[in-house]
Phi, psi and omega in degrees: 000166179219123179251122178241151179217161182209165178259133181266155172288151179296132179247147175289152181302332182277349183290149179293160180295125183290148177240118182257144178260130179237146180215156183228136180233143175264128184254124178204133180055042178063018177242148182244127178246126181291131180251318183203152174225134183208175177227157182207151174268347184275174175261023176206163181206142181247118173268130185237177179058038179268165177273146178286154175052046182229153182269134179223156172235124178253134182233148176222135171248104183289149185304128176077002184271331183056031176218154184246130177245127183234154171217150180243148180199177174238150179277162181295149175282169177288151177287136180304146183247148174053047177282122187205161174274126181253339181209137182214136168213188188292340185238357181207156176223133178244133179237158179215165179204173181259151177292146176303152183302317182272004177055030179253115177192159175262315176193176177245142178253113180260125179247126179255122181252121177265124188247158169264189185291344178255019176066023171271142184283123176268324183207149180227128178233137181243142181230135178270114185257111183245004181287158179286337178278136183266057181224138179223136180237133172250109185250180179056040176290138177296156178303144177062030177279153174233120184229149167239160181237140172239144183226134176226141170274137182237133172244136184225135175223106184066234179269357183264134180225144178236136179247140174282171173298141181282131174262125181252137174223158174286136175274270176251004185294327186294334185286331182250009185272140173285105187286327182207139176226126182211162177270123183268333180199168178208155173229182180294341181228018182201164169216154182240133179250149171223153180211166184232131173233132185295319183220115183267006184294331180265004182261125179269328182193156172250136175254134177249124179250132176245120183055038177081359182248135179301124184253321187195155170237145184203161172260353179276172180248030173204154181198147178247129176258124187240183179062047182246172177275148179288157176052046181235156180248135183227155174262126180237138180226140177239131177243137174260124185251145171246135183067218184276321189210012181275116180279116180271330181200152181212135176222147181236144178220151175269119182252151182228146169262155183265179178280164180280330184109170183262160178220167178053041175289129183212162178245129179254110186288337183305319180232019179050061183230137174262137181230153177199176178239129177286139183276343185265331182114208184286158172083026176237167175242173183226134173256138180226159176215120179258129184224160167286164183292349176273359176103347180286133185280136177262309178204157176211159183182192184228134183235155176258346181237154182281058183204134179224116176274136185234076179282160171072023177286157177284125182301122176083355179288154182266127183234157174229133181238122174255136179227129176247149170268143184225141172210131179052037179081356179265128178261153172296148188300315183236138179280158168275144186232136172225137177247140185203166174262132186289152175233131182276109178237134182288162178295319183298326181293337183285338182260359177263163178304131180233212191300146182284356179283352175294161176295161184305135176072356183292336183272009181238045182254156171245161180227141170223153186242132176246147187275047175203163180265145177229109180245095181230145177282123182295350178274353190263164178297319178302323178297314180297321180291318178298317179299317179296318181296314183292321178297320179295319180293321179291323175296325176294323178293330182258018185293335180264006175294141186306330179251130179300129192246137170249129186252138172231130177284140182259311185199156172245138180220127176282133176271114187300131174075004184241356183051042179229163179231132175259129183242125177258141181218169184221139179255138179234157176287112185286345180285344179258114185260342184260008179200162177258106179254107183293147175261151182298122182293327180297319180293321178295321179296316178298322180296315180297319181293327181289336180288335184048051181293151178295147176069011181233132173228153178242126184214127179054039176076011180236139179270130178247126182252118181257111184208140179297148181271090181295331184287341180279346182240111182303330181290343184264355179222162184236035180279136182275183187293336182268005181233162178251141176273131181233124176291137184243035174074322177233359178198220176209164173217162178250132176234146182293142177295166180300130182091352177248150184224151180282118179251006182307317181300339181261359182290150178235111352283170180300147183289161177234132356283151183290342183286342180263135182286154172253103192263122176237143178297131183063009183066018185266120182219157176224136173239119178260098186263176184302312185234010184207174176231148174223149179195169180188172178209149185287137177295319182298323179296313182294318180296319178292324181293319183269340183078026179175180180297149186235161172245131182242139180226124181261127177051051177057034176084003181280353181216145182271131176272123179285149183230126174247189181296328186240346190227151157258128184210165180214159174213109186230155174284158180278057178236110182305327183286340185279319190222014179078015177296132179275135179244122178242133186234134167237197188293329188241338188224161174236131180248132174249131188229130174239136187239130177252125177257126185241129177223162175293140181291319182276150183285139173225148178293317180233133174215142178236021189240018173298146189222140171242129176249123185245125174256130180236140169233124183242122184240148165300145186300321182292331181283319183292316189290336179206087187289351176277359177296138173289115186290347177272358181293126185273140175280135181255120167236096188290143177234101187260139179248130180230156176274121179271315171215193188289349185232358183224150175237149180234150178245145176232148178213149174242132182232139175259133184246163184279335181203182185283002173281343180053041181254338181236114179262139180290142178233357180227159177302140190226147175244132184230158175277162176295340179277352182282157177247137179263136180240125184235150173225126171253124189224151175273132182244115177196149175253003184279143183288332182295335186287354180295343182262356181265157183234167182232135174230132173273121186270306183217150176222140182209167180241145174228170177253028174205166179291350183280118178297337181264021177304147184299324181264113181231145173234110183273137170240352172221126183224126179055038177081001183236139180296140174239013176233136186293340181265000180283131179222131172285134176253002171207165180282124184282128173094007181244000179213191182265015175206153176227138181235143179206168179224158177204147178288151177298154187212174174241164178229164193304316187274351181057038175264172175304141186256138176240140181253135180230144176225138173262122183234151178234157180252130182248150173277170187292340182262011179257154171272111187255014181254163182233133176262107187280358179271349180257176178293128187262328192296316182294322179295319181294321185292336183256342186245302194270353183253015178267104186291347184272342179243351179235153178246120183226156181202155177260131175240152188223161174208151179148181008267158174243143171242149182243136172260120188286076183217084186278144175286143181302135175083358182279129178275120186259156178291134179264093185281341173296318177295319181298316180297317179299318181297318180298316181297325182280310186280312183290304178057208183295325183298321180296318180296318180295321180296314180298322179296316179298318179296317179299316180294318182294316180296317180298317180298318180297318180295316181298318179297322180296312182291330175298319179287333184277345182299138175296137179285000000 
């Protein structure tokens, strides 16, 4: 397909909808065949069902213009088919592919990518394949090389070339790559890894890293790491090496150890309660299953505390209870088992004071039931936040109790088959700070019942809270993907998931609404703002990573890191001198980098946990240098078409480049310093063979503060083929080829508006003298030779806009445009304006005459 677009003239609102005529021609052997004619109300049109790698000319006659505008191009080639490796050994790789179906192509571009062990590109080489055989071999590969191949079909017509999408395949990387790495088993103090490599002939050894430290080397494809802590998470990495130290492939996996299991599981008949001791310690959960002695299951569930109340059992019946310890979804390998005869104890009896054999304060708990399930790991931040929220809400419920109450949650228990959760809590006298004095649960229960709060009922000594589950319906909550929705008894709240932290308080500006957290993994965030940078990292993550208090230093101490209750964060301007921010510049972008160095606060003889956290902001150069630029401002690179004789047309264009290599042309509005140098090229654009005998001369160049070349305020730096600015330099000989190149230092203009550059250029025949001798009198020669529109062909080309940041480098000699402007007004005067007007009218007239003759009858 081919999509073309054009700009329409401004129409009054009352004018009828314009109708444009579009047509398409197929170009082959310098002949044009009409394919389609259509009309459209839009300012664009899509031609479809075209052939790939073929030449077409698209034309549009805009409504009311009575002129035809055409452009020619070629369509993209087909994507290569069946690209594959056909031969591989240690020093060479051969690839092949199939010819495109329509057999239309100019050549194929083969790209060889040399990779390191983490699949990052180290080097890229491209080869132009023009042979009739669709086979390519890359030989003499260095030992232990890793390469990938890319293939593109290329179509070329004159100076225009089209590339297909690149097809990428593995060269020899697949043979030495670790295809899969996974944890096969775990114990309370170990984990086992396994991995797969397709061909181990090029692998000399595998390295196993535990927590970033080399742990073991082996030739096998499995390994067990032992002597670890239970219920812990570790980072494991396996590297495949070729030779002594060349990493061919590397993969990382998160490994976990399991729980130890429970012990001393017993049944206490006095209050029909099962008790046990967790083998891992704090922060684990327990799975249980209660069955009859014949094996049929009665109930099962998950607990957060090592205690299970079993009311309503059949007196004297035989039961079996299995209990597993669980952490992070890992269960202990074997459950603890106890068999007992049941005792029938009522529910109410379980919340009243019972046997003194319970642990301290355990017999003074209250229970309430909420109509939703809560499955949270007690080791995680969401659990701690949920516990805090519920304790605060219960304290609010008891605020009118005669004794000021402090509430602590004891346990969460899922009620099997009811999609409900029972929460036990305990009240303490808040006026006593140096001890825990429990308050009578019966009196607290009576107080809550006397309040008759909405959505709360008390039945059989248990509080029931009736509230809609906002977290079950996405339309009722606004929690994002990195946070968890938690019901809060009368509403909901969002808490960050495990490993994520709220960075909202450090955001610039603060997020809206402020009640919802902004959750980032590790609390690590970066804000790349218009004139500043902000970033931060969670204190809890750093303390957990190091295992103790830490010391943080930003940019080697040149800037202070702010500290809040939960975050280390900073907000600095993009000025390297202010805060030690590192500035890195390439041809197109500028990178600002701030580095945080983190170390343990306490002294240690040996430490391997120093950490650097790097925040980067990368901006396009034009955006960084002048952030007040309107980012919607369009870059103008004019492409002018003129009639050279009665049967041919020629195109001219001016392009601004980033440096004297003339390899990167600007396509967007750009802001530059006064110390920068501008590089321009004015070139003849044509694919016709007759144009090889014509030449191009740049006559005059000037700057304006609008896209209009005839703007009242002009600053000339080239006049009548000769420089009038001391910083102007020719980088090619003007008038001896089909392009001219020059440079000039950046400058300012009176209104400090965006700057546009314009050049007047003429086309000469092969028998004309197209050069200018600037040492002789120029004015008389120009008046008799170059300003005659009937014997010379001239046109104005433009580029821009440019913005200037007033920051000159010391010692740089800048263009004095006030002098240039004064000189133009004195020297050019009225005659210069009249000459430019005549050229504009003549060029326009020539173009209109050409298109009138070119219109289809």
